[in-house]
PDB file of N, CA, C and O in Angstrom:
ATOM      1  N   MET A   1      21.439 -72.814 -14.282  1.00  0.00           N
ATOM      2  CA  MET A   1      22.500 -71.834 -14.393  1.00  0.00           C
ATOM      3  C   MET A   1      22.914 -71.540 -12.856  1.00  0.00           C
ATOM      4  O   MET A   1      22.085 -71.418 -11.954  1.00  0.00           O
ATOM      5  N   LYS A   2      24.210 -71.451 -12.700  1.00  0.00           N
ATOM      6  CA  LYS A   2      24.840 -71.216 -11.366  1.00  0.00           C
ATOM      7  C   LYS A   2      24.510 -69.789 -10.892  1.00  0.00           C
ATOM      8  O   LYS A   2      24.146 -68.935 -11.701  1.00  0.00           O
ATOM      9  N   SER A   3      24.633 -69.544  -9.625  1.00  0.00           N
ATOM     10  CA  SER A   3      24.264 -68.199  -9.078  1.00  0.00           C
ATOM     11  C   SER A   3      25.286 -67.132  -9.587  1.00  0.00           C
ATOM     12  O   SER A   3      24.934 -65.977  -9.824  1.00  0.00           O
ATOM     13  N   ASP A   4      26.478 -67.542  -9.732  1.00  0.00           N
ATOM     14  CA  ASP A   4      27.564 -66.607 -10.237  1.00  0.00           C
ATOM     15  C   ASP A   4      27.225 -66.260 -11.774  1.00  0.00           C
ATOM     16  O   ASP A   4      27.395 -65.127 -12.224  1.00  0.00           O
ATOM     17  N   GLU A   5      26.755 -67.281 -12.503  1.00  0.00           N
ATOM     18  CA  GLU A   5      26.328 -66.904 -13.938  1.00  0.00           C
ATOM     19  C   GLU A   5      25.221 -66.005 -13.987  1.00  0.00           C
ATOM     20  O   GLU A   5      25.195 -65.113 -14.835  1.00  0.00           O
ATOM     21  N   LYS A   6      24.214 -66.173 -13.073  1.00  0.00           N
ATOM     22  CA  LYS A   6      23.022 -65.264 -13.045  1.00  0.00           C
ATOM     23  C   LYS A   6      23.447 -63.907 -12.728  1.00  0.00           C
ATOM     24  O   LYS A   6      22.874 -62.939 -13.228  1.00  0.00           O
ATOM     25  N   ALA A   7      24.506 -63.780 -11.853  1.00  0.00           N
ATOM     26  CA  ALA A   7      24.924 -62.366 -11.481  1.00  0.00           C
ATOM     27  C   ALA A   7      25.459 -61.689 -12.622  1.00  0.00           C
ATOM     28  O   ALA A   7      25.396 -60.460 -12.644  1.00  0.00           O
ATOM     29  N   ALA A   8      25.965 -62.301 -13.553  1.00  0.00           N
ATOM     30  CA  ALA A   8      26.516 -61.556 -14.791  1.00  0.00           C
ATOM     31  C   ALA A   8      25.344 -60.886 -15.623  1.00  0.00           C
ATOM     32  O   ALA A   8      25.590 -60.001 -16.443  1.00  0.00           O
ATOM     33  N   PHE A   9      24.191 -61.297 -15.404  1.00  0.00           N
ATOM     34  CA  PHE A   9      23.089 -60.718 -16.272  1.00  0.00           C
ATOM     35  C   PHE A   9      22.266 -59.696 -15.430  1.00  0.00           C
ATOM     36  O   PHE A   9      21.293 -59.135 -15.933  1.00  0.00           O
ATOM     37  N   LEU A  10      22.632 -59.470 -14.233  1.00  0.00           N
ATOM     38  CA  LEU A  10      21.837 -58.515 -13.347  1.00  0.00           C
ATOM     39  C   LEU A  10      22.249 -57.117 -13.665  1.00  0.00           C
ATOM     40  O   LEU A  10      23.373 -56.901 -14.119  1.00  0.00           O
ATOM     41  N   ARG A  11      21.457 -56.229 -13.465  1.00  0.00           N
ATOM     42  CA  ARG A  11      21.748 -54.784 -13.690  1.00  0.00           C
ATOM     43  C   ARG A  11      22.632 -54.393 -12.559  1.00  0.00           C
ATOM     44  O   ARG A  11      22.455 -54.806 -11.413  1.00  0.00           O
ATOM     45  N   GLN A  12      23.585 -53.590 -12.911  1.00  0.00           N
ATOM     46  CA  GLN A  12      24.665 -53.129 -11.916  1.00  0.00           C
ATOM     47  C   GLN A  12      24.508 -51.664 -11.755  1.00  0.00           C
ATOM     48  O   GLN A  12      24.207 -51.002 -12.748  1.00  0.00           O
ATOM     49  N   PRO A  13      24.686 -51.074 -10.575  1.00  0.00           N
ATOM     50  CA  PRO A  13      24.795 -49.575 -10.512  1.00  0.00           C
ATOM     51  C   PRO A  13      25.971 -49.010 -11.017  1.00  0.00           C
ATOM     52  O   PRO A  13      27.000 -49.686 -11.029  1.00  0.00           O
ATOM     53  N   GLY A  14      25.956 -47.800 -11.457  1.00  0.00           N
ATOM     54  CA  GLY A  14      27.189 -47.196 -11.940  1.00  0.00           C
ATOM     55  C   GLY A  14      26.986 -46.554 -13.298  1.00  0.00           C
ATOM     56  O   GLY A  14      25.873 -46.424 -13.806  1.00  0.00           O
ATOM     57  N   SER A  15      28.147 -46.149 -13.874  1.00  0.00           N
ATOM     58  CA  SER A  15      28.074 -45.436 -15.168  1.00  0.00           C
ATOM     59  C   SER A  15      28.560 -46.283 -16.260  1.00  0.00           C
ATOM     60  O   SER A  15      29.489 -45.877 -16.960  1.00  0.00           O
ATOM     61  N   ARG A  16      28.056 -47.340 -16.454  1.00  0.00           N
ATOM     62  CA  ARG A  16      28.363 -48.215 -17.636  1.00  0.00           C
ATOM     63  C   ARG A  16      27.571 -47.806 -18.871  1.00  0.00           C
ATOM     64  O   ARG A  16      26.411 -47.397 -18.829  1.00  0.00           O
ATOM     65  N   GLU A  17      28.306 -47.953 -19.983  1.00  0.00           N
ATOM     66  CA  GLU A  17      27.669 -47.751 -21.247  1.00  0.00           C
ATOM     67  C   GLU A  17      27.700 -48.960 -22.118  1.00  0.00           C
ATOM     68  O   GLU A  17      28.549 -49.839 -21.978  1.00  0.00           O
ATOM     69  N   THR A  18      26.706 -48.991 -23.071  1.00  0.00           N
ATOM     70  CA  THR A  18      26.765 -50.067 -24.033  1.00  0.00           C
ATOM     71  C   THR A  18      27.797 -49.933 -25.163  1.00  0.00           C
ATOM     72  O   THR A  18      27.872 -48.852 -25.748  1.00  0.00           O
ATOM     73  N   VAL A  19      28.561 -50.906 -25.496  1.00  0.00           N
ATOM     74  CA  VAL A  19      29.509 -50.874 -26.642  1.00  0.00           C
ATOM     75  C   VAL A  19      29.311 -52.175 -27.343  1.00  0.00           C
ATOM     76  O   VAL A  19      29.299 -53.236 -26.719  1.00  0.00           O
ATOM     77  N   THR A  20      29.150 -52.100 -28.672  1.00  0.00           N
ATOM     78  CA  THR A  20      28.947 -53.272 -29.411  1.00  0.00           C
ATOM     79  C   THR A  20      30.294 -53.474 -30.248  1.00  0.00           C
ATOM     80  O   THR A  20      30.907 -52.491 -30.664  1.00  0.00           O
ATOM     81  N   VAL A  21      30.703 -54.679 -30.465  1.00  0.00           N
ATOM     82  CA  VAL A  21      31.966 -54.987 -31.313  1.00  0.00           C
ATOM     83  C   VAL A  21      31.591 -55.983 -32.337  1.00  0.00           C
ATOM     84  O   VAL A  21      31.145 -57.051 -31.919  1.00  0.00           O
ATOM     85  N   ILE A  22      31.698 -55.808 -33.585  1.00  0.00           N
ATOM     86  CA  ILE A  22      31.380 -56.747 -34.626  1.00  0.00           C
ATOM     87  C   ILE A  22      32.904 -57.243 -34.991  1.00  0.00           C
ATOM     88  O   ILE A  22      33.789 -56.451 -35.314  1.00  0.00           O
ATOM     89  N   GLU A  23      33.076 -58.578 -34.902  1.00  0.00           N
ATOM     90  CA  GLU A  23      34.337 -59.148 -35.247  1.00  0.00           C
ATOM     91  C   GLU A  23      34.179 -60.448 -35.857  1.00  0.00           C
ATOM     92  O   GLU A  23      33.155 -61.112 -35.700  1.00  0.00           O
ATOM     93  N   ALA A  24      35.294 -60.878 -36.638  1.00  0.00           N
ATOM     94  CA  ALA A  24      35.272 -62.103 -37.256  1.00  0.00           C
ATOM     95  C   ALA A  24      36.724 -62.547 -37.617  1.00  0.00           C
ATOM     96  O   ALA A  24      37.623 -61.708 -37.672  1.00  0.00           O
ATOM     97  N   VAL A  25      36.946 -63.852 -37.859  1.00  0.00           N
ATOM     98  CA  VAL A  25      38.216 -64.325 -38.325  1.00  0.00           C
ATOM     99  C   VAL A  25      37.906 -65.034 -39.593  1.00  0.00           C
ATOM    100  O   VAL A  25      36.944 -65.799 -39.653  1.00  0.00           O
ATOM    101  N   GLY A  26      38.730 -64.798 -40.671  1.00  0.00           N
ATOM    102  CA  GLY A  26      38.603 -65.426 -41.905  1.00  0.00           C
ATOM    103  C   GLY A  26      38.826 -66.920 -41.845  1.00  0.00           C
ATOM    104  O   GLY A  26      39.428 -67.439 -40.904  1.00  0.00           O
ATOM    105  N   ILE A  27      38.346 -67.583 -42.835  1.00  0.00           N
ATOM    106  CA  ILE A  27      38.570 -69.095 -42.914  1.00  0.00           C
ATOM    107  C   ILE A  27      39.991 -69.450 -43.030  1.00  0.00           C
ATOM    108  O   ILE A  27      40.401 -70.524 -42.589  1.00  0.00           O
ATOM    109  N   PHE A  28      40.802 -68.548 -43.637  1.00  0.00           N
ATOM    110  CA  PHE A  28      42.266 -68.787 -43.822  1.00  0.00           C
ATOM    111  C   PHE A  28      43.071 -68.004 -42.616  1.00  0.00           C
ATOM    112  O   PHE A  28      44.257 -67.692 -42.725  1.00  0.00           O
ATOM    113  N   ALA A  29      42.342 -67.752 -41.556  1.00  0.00           N
ATOM    114  CA  ALA A  29      42.978 -66.999 -40.391  1.00  0.00           C
ATOM    115  C   ALA A  29      43.319 -65.560 -40.753  1.00  0.00           C
ATOM    116  O   ALA A  29      44.317 -65.059 -40.235  1.00  0.00           O
ATOM    117  N   GLN A  30      42.593 -64.871 -41.574  1.00  0.00           N
ATOM    118  CA  GLN A  30      42.846 -63.564 -41.915  1.00  0.00           C
ATOM    119  C   GLN A  30      42.503 -62.758 -40.670  1.00  0.00           C
ATOM    120  O   GLN A  30      41.518 -63.041 -39.987  1.00  0.00           O
ATOM    121  N   ASP A  31      43.310 -61.770 -40.387  1.00  0.00           N
ATOM    122  CA  ASP A  31      43.018 -60.767 -39.278  1.00  0.00           C
ATOM    123  C   ASP A  31      42.116 -59.779 -39.780  1.00  0.00           C
ATOM    124  O   ASP A  31      42.534 -58.872 -40.499  1.00  0.00           O
ATOM    125  N   ILE A  32      40.735 -59.896 -39.413  1.00  0.00           N
ATOM    126  CA  ILE A  32      39.833 -58.941 -39.944  1.00  0.00           C
ATOM    127  C   ILE A  32      39.543 -57.927 -38.792  1.00  0.00           C
ATOM    128  O   ILE A  32      39.079 -58.294 -37.713  1.00  0.00           O
ATOM    129  N   PRO A  33      39.860 -56.557 -39.103  1.00  0.00           N
ATOM    130  CA  PRO A  33      39.643 -55.605 -37.991  1.00  0.00           C
ATOM    131  C   PRO A  33      38.219 -55.485 -37.670  1.00  0.00           C
ATOM    132  O   PRO A  33      37.366 -55.542 -38.555  1.00  0.00           O
ATOM    133  N   PRO A  34      37.906 -55.303 -36.313  1.00  0.00           N
ATOM    134  CA  PRO A  34      36.613 -55.184 -35.840  1.00  0.00           C
ATOM    135  C   PRO A  34      36.107 -53.784 -35.939  1.00  0.00           C
ATOM    136  O   PRO A  34      36.877 -52.850 -36.161  1.00  0.00           O
ATOM    137  N   ILE A  35      34.864 -53.631 -35.783  1.00  0.00           N
ATOM    138  CA  ILE A  35      34.194 -52.260 -35.647  1.00  0.00           C
ATOM    139  C   ILE A  35      33.779 -52.127 -34.205  1.00  0.00           C
ATOM    140  O   ILE A  35      33.080 -53.014 -33.713  1.00  0.00           O
ATOM    141  N   VAL A  36      34.177 -51.025 -33.445  1.00  0.00           N
ATOM    142  CA  VAL A  36      33.741 -50.755 -32.175  1.00  0.00           C
ATOM    143  C   VAL A  36      32.623 -49.761 -32.187  1.00  0.00           C
ATOM    144  O   VAL A  36      32.854 -48.653 -32.671  1.00  0.00           O
ATOM    145  N   ILE A  37      31.453 -50.029 -31.714  1.00  0.00           N
ATOM    146  CA  ILE A  37      30.328 -49.048 -31.906  1.00  0.00           C
ATOM    147  C   ILE A  37      30.053 -48.600 -30.369  1.00  0.00           C
ATOM    148  O   ILE A  37      29.840 -49.415 -29.472  1.00  0.00           O
ATOM    149  N   MET A  38      30.085 -47.181 -30.188  1.00  0.00           N
ATOM    150  CA  MET A  38      29.944 -46.611 -28.978  1.00  0.00           C
ATOM    151  C   MET A  38      28.703 -45.817 -28.978  1.00  0.00           C
ATOM    152  O   MET A  38      28.249 -45.343 -30.020  1.00  0.00           O
ATOM    153  N   LYS A  39      28.111 -45.656 -27.756  1.00  0.00           N
ATOM    154  CA  LYS A  39      26.938 -44.761 -27.715  1.00  0.00           C
ATOM    155  C   LYS A  39      27.243 -43.255 -27.772  1.00  0.00           C
ATOM    156  O   LYS A  39      28.092 -42.764 -27.028  1.00  0.00           O
ATOM    157  N   GLY A  40      26.595 -42.577 -28.595  1.00  0.00           N
ATOM    158  CA  GLY A  40      26.744 -41.090 -28.787  1.00  0.00           C
ATOM    159  C   GLY A  40      26.288 -40.600 -30.126  1.00  0.00           C
ATOM    160  O   GLY A  40      25.953 -41.369 -31.026  1.00  0.00           O
ATOM    161  N   GLU A  41      26.287 -39.240 -30.234  1.00  0.00           N
ATOM    162  CA  GLU A  41      25.838 -38.597 -31.461  1.00  0.00           C
ATOM    163  C   GLU A  41      27.004 -38.106 -32.354  1.00  0.00           C
ATOM    164  O   GLU A  41      26.898 -37.980 -33.574  1.00  0.00           O
ATOM    165  N   LYS A  42      28.079 -37.851 -31.676  1.00  0.00           N
ATOM    166  CA  LYS A  42      29.274 -37.340 -32.313  1.00  0.00           C
ATOM    167  C   LYS A  42      30.436 -38.302 -32.043  1.00  0.00           C
ATOM    168  O   LYS A  42      30.372 -39.094 -31.103  1.00  0.00           O
ATOM    169  N   HIS A  43      31.504 -38.241 -32.862  1.00  0.00           N
ATOM    170  CA  HIS A  43      32.629 -39.142 -32.750  1.00  0.00           C
ATOM    171  C   HIS A  43      33.880 -38.395 -32.365  1.00  0.00           C
ATOM    172  O   HIS A  43      34.732 -38.161 -33.222  1.00  0.00           O
ATOM    173  N   PRO A  44      34.028 -38.014 -31.120  1.00  0.00           N
ATOM    174  CA  PRO A  44      35.278 -37.393 -30.758  1.00  0.00           C
ATOM    175  C   PRO A  44      36.513 -38.300 -30.726  1.00  0.00           C
ATOM    176  O   PRO A  44      36.579 -39.300 -30.010  1.00  0.00           O
ATOM    177  N   TYR A  45      37.487 -37.888 -31.546  1.00  0.00           N
ATOM    178  CA  TYR A  45      38.673 -38.808 -31.584  1.00  0.00           C
ATOM    179  C   TYR A  45      39.350 -39.101 -30.318  1.00  0.00           C
ATOM    180  O   TYR A  45      39.871 -40.197 -30.114  1.00  0.00           O
ATOM    181  N   GLY A  46      39.355 -38.102 -29.425  1.00  0.00           N
ATOM    182  CA  GLY A  46      40.031 -38.238 -28.032  1.00  0.00           C
ATOM    183  C   GLY A  46      39.352 -39.395 -27.296  1.00  0.00           C
ATOM    184  O   GLY A  46      39.962 -39.844 -26.326  1.00  0.00           O
ATOM    185  N   TRP A  47      38.229 -39.916 -27.606  1.00  0.00           N
ATOM    186  CA  TRP A  47      37.595 -41.060 -26.795  1.00  0.00           C
ATOM    187  C   TRP A  47      38.470 -42.236 -26.744  1.00  0.00           C
ATOM    188  O   TRP A  47      38.546 -42.928 -25.729  1.00  0.00           O
ATOM    189  N   TYR A  48      39.172 -42.492 -27.876  1.00  0.00           N
ATOM    190  CA  TYR A  48      39.916 -43.817 -27.999  1.00  0.00           C
ATOM    191  C   TYR A  48      41.281 -43.646 -28.447  1.00  0.00           C
ATOM    192  O   TYR A  48      42.006 -44.636 -28.546  1.00  0.00           O
ATOM    193  N   HIS A  49      41.728 -42.416 -28.745  1.00  0.00           N
ATOM    194  CA  HIS A  49      43.051 -42.327 -29.364  1.00  0.00           C
ATOM    195  C   HIS A  49      44.173 -42.870 -28.364  1.00  0.00           C
ATOM    196  O   HIS A  49      44.265 -42.498 -27.195  1.00  0.00           O
ATOM    197  N   GLY A  50      44.912 -43.689 -28.906  1.00  0.00           N
ATOM    198  CA  GLY A  50      45.943 -44.470 -28.090  1.00  0.00           C
ATOM    199  C   GLY A  50      45.495 -45.633 -27.362  1.00  0.00           C
ATOM    200  O   GLY A  50      46.327 -46.387 -26.857  1.00  0.00           O
ATOM    201  N   GLU A  51      44.248 -45.848 -27.262  1.00  0.00           N
ATOM    202  CA  GLU A  51      43.667 -46.883 -26.530  1.00  0.00           C
ATOM    203  C   GLU A  51      43.276 -48.213 -27.383  1.00  0.00           C
ATOM    204  O   GLU A  51      43.163 -49.314 -26.845  1.00  0.00           O
ATOM    205  N   MET A  52      43.084 -47.992 -28.756  1.00  0.00           N
ATOM    206  CA  MET A  52      42.783 -49.072 -29.626  1.00  0.00           C
ATOM    207  C   MET A  52      43.729 -49.028 -30.734  1.00  0.00           C
ATOM    208  O   MET A  52      44.347 -48.003 -31.022  1.00  0.00           O
ATOM    209  N   PRO A  53      43.858 -50.255 -31.426  1.00  0.00           N
ATOM    210  CA  PRO A  53      44.861 -50.360 -32.498  1.00  0.00           C
ATOM    211  C   PRO A  53      44.303 -49.431 -33.522  1.00  0.00           C
ATOM    212  O   PRO A  53      43.088 -49.246 -33.581  1.00  0.00           O
ATOM    213  N   SER A  54      45.119 -48.851 -34.315  1.00  0.00           N
ATOM    214  CA  SER A  54      44.743 -47.854 -35.321  1.00  0.00           C
ATOM    215  C   SER A  54      44.077 -48.411 -36.473  1.00  0.00           C
ATOM    216  O   SER A  54      43.420 -47.644 -37.177  1.00  0.00           O
ATOM    217  N   HIS A  55      44.159 -49.768 -36.801  1.00  0.00           N
ATOM    218  CA  HIS A  55      43.366 -50.312 -37.862  1.00  0.00           C
ATOM    219  C   HIS A  55      41.986 -50.691 -37.550  1.00  0.00           C
ATOM    220  O   HIS A  55      41.239 -51.102 -38.438  1.00  0.00           O
ATOM    221  N   TRP A  56      41.609 -50.573 -36.326  1.00  0.00           N
ATOM    222  CA  TRP A  56      40.133 -50.893 -36.027  1.00  0.00           C
ATOM    223  C   TRP A  56      39.380 -49.712 -36.405  1.00  0.00           C
ATOM    224  O   TRP A  56      39.853 -48.575 -36.430  1.00  0.00           O
ATOM    225  N   THR A  57      38.030 -50.070 -36.737  1.00  0.00           N
ATOM    226  CA  THR A  57      37.086 -49.062 -37.257  1.00  0.00           C
ATOM    227  C   THR A  57      36.238 -48.697 -35.981  1.00  0.00           C
ATOM    228  O   THR A  57      35.903 -49.566 -35.177  1.00  0.00           O
ATOM    229  N   THR A  58      35.917 -47.408 -35.838  1.00  0.00           N
ATOM    230  CA  THR A  58      35.046 -47.071 -34.638  1.00  0.00           C
ATOM    231  C   THR A  58      33.922 -46.336 -35.205  1.00  0.00           C
ATOM    232  O   THR A  58      34.072 -45.753 -36.279  1.00  0.00           O
ATOM    233  N   ALA A  59      32.802 -46.310 -34.579  1.00  0.00           N
ATOM    234  CA  ALA A  59      31.528 -45.692 -34.900  1.00  0.00           C
ATOM    235  C   ALA A  59      30.698 -45.282 -33.724  1.00  0.00           C
ATOM    236  O   ALA A  59      31.005 -45.711 -32.611  1.00  0.00           O
ATOM    237  N   VAL A  60      29.645 -44.467 -33.883  1.00  0.00           N
ATOM    238  CA  VAL A  60      28.785 -44.127 -32.836  1.00  0.00           C
ATOM    239  C   VAL A  60      27.335 -44.496 -33.332  1.00  0.00           C
ATOM    240  O   VAL A  60      27.078 -44.502 -34.536  1.00  0.00           O
ATOM    241  N   SER A  61      26.436 -44.788 -32.419  1.00  0.00           N
ATOM    242  CA  SER A  61      25.009 -44.871 -32.620  1.00  0.00           C
ATOM    243  C   SER A  61      24.333 -44.330 -31.395  1.00  0.00           C
ATOM    244  O   SER A  61      24.937 -44.254 -30.325  1.00  0.00           O
ATOM    245  N   PRO A  62      23.084 -43.955 -31.539  1.00  0.00           N
ATOM    246  CA  PRO A  62      22.348 -43.305 -30.358  1.00  0.00           C
ATOM    247  C   PRO A  62      22.320 -44.332 -29.138  1.00  0.00           C
ATOM    248  O   PRO A  62      22.238 -43.846 -28.010  1.00  0.00           O
ATOM    249  N   ASN A  63      22.378 -45.600 -29.270  1.00  0.00           N
ATOM    250  CA  ASN A  63      22.235 -46.441 -28.196  1.00  0.00           C
ATOM    251  C   ASN A  63      23.477 -47.394 -27.976  1.00  0.00           C
ATOM    252  O   ASN A  63      23.516 -48.156 -27.009  1.00  0.00           O
ATOM    253  N   GLY A  64      24.450 -47.322 -28.874  1.00  0.00           N
ATOM    254  CA  GLY A  64      25.607 -48.145 -28.734  1.00  0.00           C
ATOM    255  C   GLY A  64      25.533 -49.521 -29.346  1.00  0.00           C
ATOM    256  O   GLY A  64      26.395 -50.379 -29.157  1.00  0.00           O
ATOM    257  N   TRP A  65      24.381 -49.699 -30.143  1.00  0.00           N
ATOM    258  CA  TRP A  65      24.135 -50.952 -30.763  1.00  0.00           C
ATOM    259  C   TRP A  65      24.393 -50.795 -32.275  1.00  0.00           C
ATOM    260  O   TRP A  65      24.495 -49.682 -32.790  1.00  0.00           O
ATOM    261  N   THR A  66      24.493 -51.900 -32.942  1.00  0.00           N
ATOM    262  CA  THR A  66      24.672 -51.922 -34.398  1.00  0.00           C
ATOM    263  C   THR A  66      23.392 -51.749 -35.049  1.00  0.00           C
ATOM    264  O   THR A  66      22.331 -51.847 -34.432  1.00  0.00           O
ATOM    265  N   ASP A  67      23.475 -51.483 -36.347  1.00  0.00           N
ATOM    266  CA  ASP A  67      22.260 -51.273 -37.103  1.00  0.00           C
ATOM    267  C   ASP A  67      22.630 -51.773 -38.527  1.00  0.00           C
ATOM    268  O   ASP A  67      23.780 -52.145 -38.761  1.00  0.00           O
ATOM    269  N   ALA A  68      21.656 -51.784 -39.484  1.00  0.00           N
ATOM    270  CA  ALA A  68      21.994 -52.215 -40.793  1.00  0.00           C
ATOM    271  C   ALA A  68      22.987 -51.380 -41.443  1.00  0.00           C
ATOM    272  O   ALA A  68      23.803 -51.952 -42.165  1.00  0.00           O
ATOM    273  N   TYR A  69      23.053 -50.119 -41.306  1.00  0.00           N
ATOM    274  CA  TYR A  69      24.120 -49.223 -41.908  1.00  0.00           C
ATOM    275  C   TYR A  69      25.445 -49.599 -41.306  1.00  0.00           C
ATOM    276  O   TYR A  69      26.389 -49.870 -42.048  1.00  0.00           O
ATOM    277  N   LEU A  70      25.563 -49.629 -39.991  1.00  0.00           N
ATOM    278  CA  LEU A  70      26.975 -49.954 -39.475  1.00  0.00           C
ATOM    279  C   LEU A  70      27.388 -51.348 -39.737  1.00  0.00           C
ATOM    280  O   LEU A  70      28.582 -51.631 -39.844  1.00  0.00           O
ATOM    281  N   GLY A  71      26.437 -52.244 -39.847  1.00  0.00           N
ATOM    282  CA  GLY A  71      26.830 -53.640 -40.176  1.00  0.00           C
ATOM    283  C   GLY A  71      27.403 -53.704 -41.631  1.00  0.00           C
ATOM    284  O   GLY A  71      28.364 -54.417 -41.923  1.00  0.00           O
ATOM    285  N   LEU A  72      26.728 -52.890 -42.538  1.00  0.00           N
ATOM    286  CA  LEU A  72      27.060 -52.891 -43.986  1.00  0.00           C
ATOM    287  C   LEU A  72      28.454 -52.194 -43.967  1.00  0.00           C
ATOM    288  O   LEU A  72      29.355 -52.703 -44.634  1.00  0.00           O
ATOM    289  N   GLN A  73      28.683 -51.095 -43.266  1.00  0.00           N
ATOM    290  CA  GLN A  73      29.917 -50.435 -43.287  1.00  0.00           C
ATOM    291  C   GLN A  73      31.094 -51.320 -42.893  1.00  0.00           C
ATOM    292  O   GLN A  73      32.188 -51.286 -43.457  1.00  0.00           O
ATOM    293  N   TRP A  74      30.747 -52.168 -41.805  1.00  0.00           N
ATOM    294  CA  TRP A  74      31.892 -53.210 -41.482  1.00  0.00           C
ATOM    295  C   TRP A  74      32.261 -54.144 -42.576  1.00  0.00           C
ATOM    296  O   TRP A  74      33.435 -54.369 -42.869  1.00  0.00           O
ATOM    297  N   LEU A  75      31.200 -54.709 -43.200  1.00  0.00           N
ATOM    298  CA  LEU A  75      31.293 -55.702 -44.272  1.00  0.00           C
ATOM    299  C   LEU A  75      32.101 -55.011 -45.407  1.00  0.00           C
ATOM    300  O   LEU A  75      33.002 -55.635 -45.968  1.00  0.00           O
ATOM    301  N   VAL A  76      31.805 -53.779 -45.742  1.00  0.00           N
ATOM    302  CA  VAL A  76      32.495 -53.089 -46.859  1.00  0.00           C
ATOM    303  C   VAL A  76      33.911 -52.694 -46.577  1.00  0.00           C
ATOM    304  O   VAL A  76      34.843 -52.934 -47.344  1.00  0.00           O
ATOM    305  N   ARG A  77      34.015 -52.073 -45.427  1.00  0.00           N
ATOM    306  CA  ARG A  77      35.415 -51.585 -45.096  1.00  0.00           C
ATOM    307  C   ARG A  77      36.340 -52.449 -44.418  1.00  0.00           C
ATOM    308  O   ARG A  77      37.540 -52.182 -44.473  1.00  0.00           O
ATOM    309  N   ASN A  78      35.934 -53.445 -43.789  1.00  0.00           N
ATOM    310  CA  ASN A  78      36.730 -54.413 -42.988  1.00  0.00           C
ATOM    311  C   ASN A  78      36.752 -55.769 -43.509  1.00  0.00           C
ATOM    312  O   ASN A  78      37.797 -56.286 -43.903  1.00  0.00           O
ATOM    313  N   PHE A  79      35.578 -56.386 -43.523  1.00  0.00           N
ATOM    314  CA  PHE A  79      35.472 -57.820 -43.962  1.00  0.00           C
ATOM    315  C   PHE A  79      35.887 -58.072 -45.354  1.00  0.00           C
ATOM    316  O   PHE A  79      36.825 -58.834 -45.586  1.00  0.00           O
ATOM    317  N   GLU A  80      35.250 -57.484 -46.275  1.00  0.00           N
ATOM    318  CA  GLU A  80      35.567 -57.781 -47.755  1.00  0.00           C
ATOM    319  C   GLU A  80      36.883 -57.458 -48.160  1.00  0.00           C
ATOM    320  O   GLU A  80      37.439 -58.257 -48.914  1.00  0.00           O
ATOM    321  N   PRO A  81      37.539 -56.355 -47.774  1.00  0.00           N
ATOM    322  CA  PRO A  81      38.935 -56.226 -48.273  1.00  0.00           C
ATOM    323  C   PRO A  81      39.918 -57.160 -47.614  1.00  0.00           C
ATOM    324  O   PRO A  81      40.951 -57.465 -48.210  1.00  0.00           O
ATOM    325  N   HIS A  82      39.637 -57.641 -46.379  1.00  0.00           N
ATOM    326  CA  HIS A  82      40.620 -58.565 -45.715  1.00  0.00           C
ATOM    327  C   HIS A  82      40.353 -60.017 -46.008  1.00  0.00           C
ATOM    328  O   HIS A  82      41.112 -60.887 -45.582  1.00  0.00           O
ATOM    329  N   THR A  83      39.213 -60.312 -46.780  1.00  0.00           N
ATOM    330  CA  THR A  83      38.974 -61.641 -47.220  1.00  0.00           C
ATOM    331  C   THR A  83      38.903 -61.822 -48.629  1.00  0.00           C
ATOM    332  O   THR A  83      38.497 -62.895 -49.074  1.00  0.00           O
ATOM    333  N   ARG A  84      39.283 -60.815 -49.449  1.00  0.00           N
ATOM    334  CA  ARG A  84      39.352 -60.857 -50.882  1.00  0.00           C
ATOM    335  C   ARG A  84      40.374 -61.730 -51.327  1.00  0.00           C
ATOM    336  O   ARG A  84      41.451 -61.640 -50.738  1.00  0.00           O
ATOM    337  N   PRO A  85      40.255 -62.634 -52.328  1.00  0.00           N
ATOM    338  CA  PRO A  85      41.206 -63.407 -52.816  1.00  0.00           C
ATOM    339  C   PRO A  85      42.341 -62.756 -53.490  1.00  0.00           C
ATOM    340  O   PRO A  85      42.100 -61.797 -54.223  1.00  0.00           O
ATOM    341  N   GLU A  86      43.539 -63.161 -53.331  1.00  0.00           N
ATOM    342  CA  GLU A  86      44.621 -62.465 -54.125  1.00  0.00           C
ATOM    343  C   GLU A  86      44.513 -62.667 -55.641  1.00  0.00           C
ATOM    344  O   GLU A  86      44.865 -61.779 -56.418  1.00  0.00           O
ATOM    345  N   ASP A  87      43.985 -63.935 -56.087  1.00  0.00           N
ATOM    346  CA  ASP A  87      43.694 -64.030 -57.427  1.00  0.00           C
ATOM    347  C   ASP A  87      42.262 -63.854 -57.616  1.00  0.00           C
ATOM    348  O   ASP A  87      41.466 -64.665 -57.143  1.00  0.00           O
ATOM    349  N   LEU A  88      41.863 -62.751 -58.340  1.00  0.00           N
ATOM    350  CA  LEU A  88      40.451 -62.400 -58.498  1.00  0.00           C
ATOM    351  C   LEU A  88      39.697 -63.423 -59.349  1.00  0.00           C
ATOM    352  O   LEU A  88      38.479 -63.280 -59.446  1.00  0.00           O
ATOM    353  N   SER A  89      40.269 -64.394 -59.946  1.00  0.00           N
ATOM    354  CA  SER A  89      39.549 -65.403 -60.681  1.00  0.00           C
ATOM    355  C   SER A  89      38.988 -66.436 -59.682  1.00  0.00           C
ATOM    356  O   SER A  89      38.080 -67.187 -60.041  1.00  0.00           O
ATOM    357  N   GLU A  90      39.479 -66.491 -58.500  1.00  0.00           N
ATOM    358  CA  GLU A  90      39.002 -67.392 -57.421  1.00  0.00           C
ATOM    359  C   GLU A  90      37.701 -66.794 -56.828  1.00  0.00           C
ATOM    360  O   GLU A  90      37.437 -65.596 -56.932  1.00  0.00           O
ATOM    361  N   TYR A  91      36.958 -67.631 -56.243  1.00  0.00           N
ATOM    362  CA  TYR A  91      35.736 -67.189 -55.518  1.00  0.00           C
ATOM    363  C   TYR A  91      36.115 -66.418 -54.404  1.00  0.00           C
ATOM    364  O   TYR A  91      35.256 -65.947 -53.658  1.00  0.00           O
TER     365      TYR A  91
END
């Protein structure tokens, strides 16, 4: 590993926060909206209003990481509706 690559993994001083993004692209190039998970206990709309596309899903968790509940919410709200076949007799 090069020295500049190692630097990317070093702790940096400052006020950085963890943000997790779950994203995917469908096999037929469907645009599947991501979920952006921010650290927090409450979900103030003003955090991101006007900064992200309106069709993206946002959520909060105590540490900014995903968990089973948030992963399932992304599958149900974002992935499944955007990858559902038009003809329901298809897989």
